[in-house]
C-alpha positions as CSV (number, residue, x, y, z in Angstrom):
1,X,0.3,-0.1,0.1
2,X,1.7,3.0,-0.9
3,X,1.0,5.6,1.6
4,X,0.5,9.5,1.3
5,X,4.0,11.4,2.7
6,X,3.1,14.1,5.1
7,X,5.7,16.7,6.0
8,X,5.9,19.1,7.8
9,X,5.3,23.4,6.7
10,X,5.2,25.1,9.9
11,X,6.6,25.4,13.6
12,X,5.3,27.6,16.6
13,X,5.9,27.0,20.4
14,X,6.3,28.6,24.0
15,X,8.7,27.0,26.1
16,X,10.5,28.2,29.1
17,X,13.7,29.0,26.9
18,X,11.5,31.8,24.4
19,X,8.2,32.1,23.4
20,X,8.2,31.5,19.7
21,X,10.6,28.8,17.8
22,X,13.3,30.9,16.9
23,X,14.0,32.5,20.9
24,X,13.5,29.2,21.8
25,X,16.0,27.7,19.5
26,X,18.2,30.2,19.7
27,X,18.2,29.2,23.4
28,X,18.6,26.0,23.2
29,X,21.6,25.3,20.6
30,X,22.8,28.2,23.4
31,X,22.6,25.3,25.8
32,X,21.0,27.8,28.4
33,X,18.2,26.5,31.0
34,X,15.4,27.5,31.6
35,X,15.1,26.6,34.7
36,X,14.5,29.0,37.9
37,X,13.1,29.0,41.9
38,X,9.3,29.7,40.8
39,X,7.5,32.9,42.5
40,X,3.8,33.0,44.8
41,X,2.8,32.3,48.1
42,X,2.2,28.1,47.5
43,X,5.5,27.8,46.4
44,X,7.2,27.6,50.5
45,X,4.1,24.7,51.0
46,X,6.1,21.9,49.3
47,X,9.2,20.3,49.1
48,X,10.5,21.9,45.7
49,X,10.5,25.5,44.7
50,X,12.1,25.2,41.1
51,X,10.0,24.9,37.7
52,X,10.4,25.6,34.3
53,X,7.9,28.5,33.5
54,X,7.3,29.6,30.2
55,X,10.0,33.0,29.1
56,X,6.9,35.1,27.9
57,X,3.3,35.4,29.8
58,X,0.7,35.0,27.6
59,X,-0.9,38.5,28.1
60,X,1.9,40.2,26.9
61,X,1.1,38.8,23.6
62,X,-3.1,37.3,23.4
63,X,-5.6,40.0,24.6
64,X,-6.3,40.3,28.1
65,X,-10.3,39.5,27.8
66,X,-9.2,36.1,25.4
67,X,-6.8,35.3,28.6
68,X,-10.2,35.0,30.8
69,X,-11.8,33.0,28.9
70,X,-9.3,30.5,28.2
71,X,-6.7,28.3,31.1
72,X,-3.2,28.6,31.1
73,X,-3.1,25.5,28.2
74,X,-5.5,27.0,26.0
75,X,-3.9,30.1,25.8
76,X,-0.5,27.9,25.1
77,X,-1.9,26.0,22.6
78,X,-3.5,29.3,20.4
79,X,-0.2,30.8,20.3
80,X,1.9,28.1,19.2
81,X,-1.0,27.5,16.5
82,X,-1.4,30.6,15.5
83,X,2.9,31.1,14.7
84,X,2.7,27.8,13.3
85,X,-0.3,28.9,10.8
86,X,1.3,31.8,10.3
87,X,5.0,30.1,9.1
88,X,3.4,27.7,7.7
89,X,2.2,30.6,4.7
90,X,-1.8,30.3,6.3
91,X,-2.8,27.8,3.4
92,X,-5.4,28.6,1.9
93,X,-7.6,24.9,1.9
94,X,-10.8,23.3,2.5
95,X,-11.8,22.8,5.9
96,X,-13.0,20.0,5.6
97,X,-9.4,18.7,5.0
98,X,-7.8,20.9,8.1
99,X,-7.6,18.8,11.1
100,X,-6.3,19.7,14.4
101,X,-4.8,17.2,17.2
102,X,-3.5,18.4,20.2
103,X,-2.9,16.6,23.4
104,X,-2.4,17.5,26.9
105,X,-1.1,15.1,29.7
106,X,-3.8,16.5,32.4
107,X,-6.0,19.4,30.7
108,X,-6.8,23.0,32.3
109,X,-5.5,21.6,36.1
110,X,-4.9,25.1,37.5
111,X,-8.4,26.1,35.9
112,X,-10.0,22.5,38.4
113,X,-7.9,23.4,41.2
114,X,-8.4,27.4,41.4
115,X,-12.2,27.3,40.8
116,X,-12.6,24.8,44.0
117,X,-10.9,27.3,45.7
118,X,-13.3,30.0,45.1
119,X,-16.2,27.2,45.4
120,X,-15.2,26.3,49.1
121,X,-14.8,30.3,49.5
122,X,-16.9,32.2,47.8
123,X,-20.1,29.7,47.1
124,X,-20.9,28.1,43.9
125,X,-22.7,31.2,42.7
126,X,-19.4,32.5,41.5
127,X,-18.1,30.1,39.7
128,X,-16.9,31.4,35.9
129,X,-19.8,30.4,33.8
130,X,-16.8,29.3,30.8
131,X,-15.0,26.9,33.8
132,X,-16.3,24.0,32.2
133,X,-14.6,24.8,28.7
134,X,-11.6,26.0,30.6
135,X,-11.1,22.6,32.1
136,X,-11.7,20.4,30.3
137,X,-8.8,18.5,28.3
138,X,-9.4,18.5,24.8
139,X,-10.3,22.7,25.1
140,X,-6.6,23.4,23.3
141,X,-7.8,21.5,20.9
142,X,-11.0,22.6,21.0
143,X,-10.3,26.1,20.7
144,X,-7.6,25.3,18.0
145,X,-10.1,24.3,16.3
146,X,-12.6,26.7,16.4
147,X,-10.7,29.1,15.9
148,X,-9.4,27.7,12.1
149,X,-12.7,26.2,11.0
150,X,-11.3,22.6,11.0
151,X,-13.5,19.9,10.6
152,X,-11.5,16.9,9.3
153,X,-11.2,16.2,13.5
154,X,-10.1,17.7,16.3
155,X,-8.8,15.1,18.4
156,X,-7.1,14.6,22.0
157,X,-5.1,12.0,23.0
158,X,-4.3,11.8,26.4
159,X,-1.2,9.2,27.3
160,X,0.7,11.0,30.7
161,X,4.2,12.1,29.2
162,X,3.9,10.5,25.3
163,X,0.6,13.0,24.8
164,X,1.9,15.3,22.8
165,X,4.2,12.7,20.3
166,X,1.6,10.4,19.6
167,X,-1.2,13.7,18.3
168,X,1.6,13.9,16.0
169,X,1.1,10.2,15.3
170,X,-2.5,10.6,15.4
171,X,-2.1,13.5,13.0
172,X,0.0,11.3,10.2
173,X,-2.5,8.5,10.5
174,X,-5.0,10.8,9.7
175,X,-2.8,12.2,6.8
176,X,-2.4,9.1,5.8
177,X,-5.5,7.8,5.6
178,X,-7.1,11.0,3.3
179,X,-9.4,12.1,5.9
180,X,-7.2,15.4,5.9
181,X,-4.7,16.9,3.4
182,X,-3.5,19.5,6.6
183,X,-3.5,19.1,10.6
184,X,-2.4,21.5,13.2
185,X,-0.6,19.3,15.4
186,X,1.4,19.0,19.2
187,X,0.7,19.0,23.3
188,X,0.5,21.7,25.8
189,X,0.8,21.6,29.4
190,X,0.1,23.5,32.1
191,X,0.6,22.5,35.9
192,X,3.1,24.5,37.5
193,X,0.3,24.5,40.0
194,X,1.4,23.5,44.6
195,X,-1.1,20.1,44.0
196,X,0.4,18.8,41.0
197,X,4.2,19.6,41.9
198,X,3.3,18.4,45.6
199,X,2.1,14.4,44.2
200,X,4.7,14.3,41.8
201,X,6.9,15.4,45.1
202,X,5.4,13.0,47.0
203,X,6.2,9.6,44.5
204,X,9.8,11.2,44.8
205,X,10.1,12.1,41.2
206,X,10.7,16.2,40.9
207,X,14.0,17.5,41.6
208,X,15.5,18.6,45.1
209,X,18.4,20.8,44.2
210,X,15.9,23.7,45.2
211,X,19.3,25.6,45.5
212,X,20.9,25.4,41.9
213,X,17.9,25.4,39.5
214,X,19.9,25.8,36.7
215,X,21.8,22.9,37.2
216,X,18.5,20.9,38.7
217,X,17.9,18.7,35.2
218,X,20.4,16.7,34.7
219,X,19.3,14.3,32.0
220,X,22.2,11.2,32.4
221,X,24.3,12.6,34.6
222,X,25.9,10.4,37.7
223,X,24.2,12.8,40.4
224,X,20.5,13.3,38.5
225,X,17.9,13.2,41.4
226,X,14.4,13.7,39.0
227,X,13.1,16.0,36.8
228,X,11.9,19.6,36.7
229,X,8.0,20.3,35.6
230,X,7.9,22.9,33.2
231,X,5.3,24.0,31.2
232,X,4.0,25.1,27.5
233,X,3.7,23.5,23.9
234,X,4.2,23.6,20.4
235,X,2.9,22.8,17.1
236,X,3.4,21.5,14.1
237,X,1.6,22.3,10.7
238,X,1.9,18.7,8.7
239,X,0.8,18.4,5.3
240,X,0.1,15.3,2.7
241,X,3.3,16.5,0.3
242,X,1.7,17.1,-2.8
243,X,-0.1,19.7,-1.4
244,X,2.3,21.2,0.2
245,X,4.2,21.3,-3.5
246,X,1.5,22.6,-5.3
247,X,0.9,26.0,-3.0
248,X,5.1,25.8,-3.3
249,X,5.1,25.8,0.7
250,X,8.1,25.7,2.5
251,X,9.1,21.8,3.5
252,X,11.3,21.1,7.2
253,X,11.4,17.8,7.1
254,X,8.9,14.9,7.1
255,X,7.4,13.4,9.9
256,X,7.9,9.9,8.0
257,X,6.8,7.2,10.6
258,X,5.9,6.1,14.4
259,X,6.0,3.1,16.6
260,X,3.7,3.1,19.6
261,X,3.6,-0.2,22.2
262,X,2.7,-0.3,25.4
263,X,4.8,-1.8,28.6
264,X,2.2,-3.6,30.1
265,X,4.7,-3.4,33.5
266,X,3.9,-0.9,36.0
267,X,1.5,2.9,36.7
268,X,4.5,4.8,37.2
269,X,8.1,3.0,36.7
270,X,9.4,2.1,33.2
271,X,10.4,-2.0,31.9
272,X,13.8,-2.6,33.4
273,X,14.5,-4.2,30.4
274,X,12.9,-1.4,28.1
275,X,11.7,-4.5,25.4
276,X,8.0,-2.1,25.1
277,X,10.4,0.7,24.0
278,X,12.7,-1.4,22.1
279,X,9.5,-2.8,19.8
280,X,8.3,1.0,19.0
281,X,12.0,2.0,17.6
282,X,11.2,-1.0,15.5
283,X,8.5,-1.0,14.2
284,X,8.4,2.9,13.9
285,X,11.9,1.9,11.3
286,X,9.9,-0.4,9.2
287,X,6.6,1.8,8.7
288,X,8.9,4.8,7.8
289,X,11.0,2.6,5.8
290,X,14.1,3.1,7.2
291,X,17.2,1.1,9.1
292,X,19.3,1.4,12.8
293,X,21.7,2.8,10.3
294,X,20.0,5.7,8.5
295,X,19.6,6.4,12.1
296,X,22.2,9.7,13.0
297,X,20.4,11.6,15.2
298,X,17.8,10.7,18.3
299,X,16.3,12.9,20.9
300,X,15.8,11.3,24.2
301,X,13.0,10.9,25.9
302,X,15.7,11.0,29.1
303,X,13.3,13.1,31.9
304,X,16.6,13.0,34.5
305,X,14.7,10.9,37.0
306,X,17.7,7.5,37.8
307,X,15.9,4.8,36.6
308,X,14.0,5.8,33.5
309,X,17.1,7.2,32.2
310,X,19.4,4.7,32.1
311,X,16.0,2.0,31.2
312,X,16.0,4.3,27.8
313,X,19.6,4.0,27.7
314,X,18.8,0.4,27.6
315,X,16.0,0.4,25.3
316,X,18.4,1.9,22.4
317,X,21.2,0.0,23.0
318,X,19.0,-3.1,22.5
319,X,17.5,-1.9,19.6
320,X,20.5,-0.4,17.7
321,X,23.1,-2.5,18.6
322,X,26.2,-1.8,17.6
323,X,25.3,1.2,15.7
324,X,24.3,3.1,18.4
325,X,28.1,4.5,18.0
326,X,26.9,6.4,15.5
327,X,23.6,8.3,17.0
328,X,24.7,11.1,18.5
329,X,21.5,11.7,21.9
330,X,20.6,14.8,22.9
331,X,18.3,14.8,25.9
332,X,17.2,18.3,25.7
333,X,14.7,18.0,29.4
334,X,17.9,19.2,31.1
335,X,17.1,22.8,29.5
336,X,13.2,23.4,28.7
337,X,12.6,20.9,32.3
338,X,10.0,18.2,31.7
339,X,6.6,19.9,29.7
340,X,4.5,16.3,30.0
341,X,2.2,16.5,28.0
342,X,4.1,18.9,25.7
343,X,7.0,16.9,26.3
344,X,6.8,15.3,22.9
345,X,5.8,18.4,20.7
346,X,9.0,20.4,21.4
347,X,11.1,17.6,21.1
348,X,9.4,17.1,17.9
349,X,10.1,19.9,17.0
350,X,13.6,19.8,18.0
351,X,14.5,17.2,15.8
352,X,12.2,19.0,12.7
353,X,15.0,21.5,13.2
354,X,18.4,19.1,14.2
355,X,17.6,18.0,10.3
356,X,16.9,20.9,9.7
357,X,20.2,23.4,10.3
358,X,22.5,20.1,10.2
359,X,22.6,20.4,14.1
360,X,21.9,18.7,17.2
361,X,21.4,19.8,20.4
362,X,23.6,20.1,24.1
363,X,22.7,18.1,26.2
364,X,23.6,20.6,29.6
365,X,24.1,19.7,33.2
366,X,25.6,16.2,32.5
367,X,29.5,16.9,34.5
368,X,29.5,12.8,34.8
369,X,28.1,10.5,32.6
370,X,26.9,7.5,34.2
371,X,28.5,4.4,32.9
372,X,25.7,2.9,32.8
373,X,24.5,5.3,29.7
374,X,26.7,3.6,26.7
375,X,25.5,5.8,24.2
376,X,26.9,8.7,22.6
377,X,25.2,11.8,24.9
378,X,25.8,15.4,22.5
379,X,27.2,17.4,26.1
380,X,27.5,20.8,26.2
381,X,28.0,21.6,22.5
382,X,25.9,21.5,20.0
383,X,27.3,19.4,17.3
384,X,26.5,19.7,13.3
385,X,24.9,16.6,11.9
386,X,26.3,15.0,8.8
387,X,24.7,16.3,4.9
388,X,22.9,14.2,2.5
389,X,19.8,12.2,3.8
390,X,19.7,12.0,7.6
391,X,17.0,10.9,9.5
392,X,16.3,11.5,13.6
393,X,14.1,9.4,16.0
394,X,12.0,11.2,18.5
395,X,11.8,9.7,21.8
396,X,8.7,9.7,24.3
397,X,7.1,8.1,27.1
398,X,4.2,8.3,29.9
399,X,3.2,7.0,33.8
400,X,0.6,4.2,32.6
401,X,3.7,2.5,30.1
402,X,2.9,4.6,27.1
403,X,5.4,4.5,24.5
404,X,5.5,7.0,21.3
405,X,8.3,7.4,18.6
406,X,8.6,9.0,15.5
407,X,11.2,8.6,12.3
408,X,11.8,12.0,10.9
409,X,13.4,12.6,7.8
410,X,15.7,15.3,5.8
411,X,14.2,17.6,3.5
412,X,16.6,16.8,0.3
413,X,14.1,18.7,-2.1
414,X,12.1,16.1,-3.4
């Protein structure tokens, strides 16, 4: 069966490193950290006082009235999608051929918690009528779909920290299956709040390096002690290849395949054998018509947790064998923190740009590489990628044992 080719024609993001793709990419390549000490009265009530909030607040780029009717995650989705749509040249398209797939791992949790506080202290009469549309997990996708008038389908995959990557894979299949010609796909998250952070802290999942925020997220370092919670999101415009060519669109790269598996192991802990990850890689490569020899770069999930980083690294070695020595591995959460449902989306953007610019982002804060990690980690300084046709993978995993691997090819003009 001949698959319809799917290319990337637009990118948008708001992250802890910048308010758009250009500023985010520049900070990423420079090895800057978006982690800092958090402000707010609630911070002193939990054991972790650091996080990676977005660099540019929505109120700086959105109308104040609009922001009042949107959860923070919905604001991120509109900011990123507007940039991506503009970057794609605002393609003219039959709305019945336009789709949206924007994921969130948690949804409007800040709206939910703030509304509950209002209910307890001021009563039901003061609950906003916008509360339910603001807290529902499909809110980000719905608002983007409404703004653009998308009628091919508006969807919200929820698979914890794999959500953003799964959204891109879902969009890939929408175009391949001829449901749509253009799909805005990505993920967002806004969960920097006392309760989610207290929950993660109770699991011992968060770094407690409160005195050195910029050094707290340290994937693969022997002294890593947990992840740093980030917020933000990213959106990619995916387009059927012939449709993009016909309108003279700028093409960044090709989304060539995906691999989806589940561990069936534990609600939070990774399978130490990494068999699900290994299978997801194999499926993604087969789906893309690639082999391990074609892969020169990989953006790892690598959250900076003691168990997770080693499990993923072992799975990569198992999937690639000796070929793993030729793969440059970047762990960009060292700079952005962990955006949960938004992570796979911004990291897919990083992979696309790495192939487009032939430059692998650095992994910062690796003072001493964990000897159990047998990977060629791009440490501290960005590294050039080869010329000619190349390919890369993006790993995303989530609580519940969700595994998503995306395969991306460089675009060579045909």
